[in-house]
C-alpha positions in Angstrom: -32.9 -69.5 107.2 -33.2 -65.9 108.5 -30.1 -63.8 108.9 -29.7 -61.2 111.6 -29.1 -57.7 110.5 -25.6 -56.5 111.3 -25.2 -53.5 113.7 -24.1 -50.3 112.1 -21.0 -48.4 113.2 -20.1 -45.0 112.0 -16.4 -44.0 112.1 -15.6 -40.3 111.8 -11.9 -39.4 111.3 -10.0 -37.2 108.9 -7.2 -39.6 108.5 -7.9 -42.1 105.7 -5.4 -44.6 107.1 -7.2 -44.7 110.5 -10.5 -45.2 108.8 -9.0 -48.1 106.7 -7.4 -49.8 109.7 -10.5 -49.6 112.0 -12.8 -50.6 109.1 -10.7 -53.7 108.4 -11.0 -54.9 112.0 -14.8 -54.4 112.1 -16.1 -55.0 108.6 -16.7 -58.8 109.1 -19.0 -58.4 112.1 -20.6 -55.0 111.5 -21.9 -52.7 108.7 -19.2 -50.0 108.8 -19.6 -46.5 107.5 -16.5 -44.3 107.2 -16.8 -40.5 107.1 -14.1 -37.8 107.0 -15.7 -34.7 108.5 -18.3 -33.5 111.0 -20.4 -32.0 108.2 -20.6 -35.4 106.4 -21.5 -37.1 109.7 -24.4 -34.7 110.2 -25.6 -35.5 106.7 -25.3 -39.2 107.5 -27.4 -38.7 110.7 -30.2 -37.1 108.7 -30.5 -40.4 106.7 -29.9 -43.0 109.3 -28.8 -43.5 112.9 -25.9 -45.9 113.6 -25.8 -48.1 116.6 -22.3 -46.9 117.5 -20.2 -43.8 116.6 -16.4 -43.9 116.8 -15.4 -40.2 116.7 -12.0 -38.6 116.4 -12.7 -35.6 118.7 -10.2 -33.4 116.9 -11.7 -34.1 113.4 -15.1 -32.6 114.0 -15.3 -29.1 112.4 -18.5 -28.2 114.2 -18.7 -27.8 118.0 -18.3 -31.2 119.5 -21.6 -31.0 121.2 -23.4 -30.7 117.9 -22.9 -34.3 117.1 
């Protein structure tokens, strides 16, 4: 039996509790990546591209248009 690959979601937020709560809701259906800064997000993008990005607009340390 072939299994379908789960979609990837990247969550960017500087609040660890927010990351934990959102991840807990999504982890059973999606491959969830949690990142705490814009710099880490840019490094992540250099390695792979998620299907969806949930971004806390106030977290990003770069200009928001960079991401």
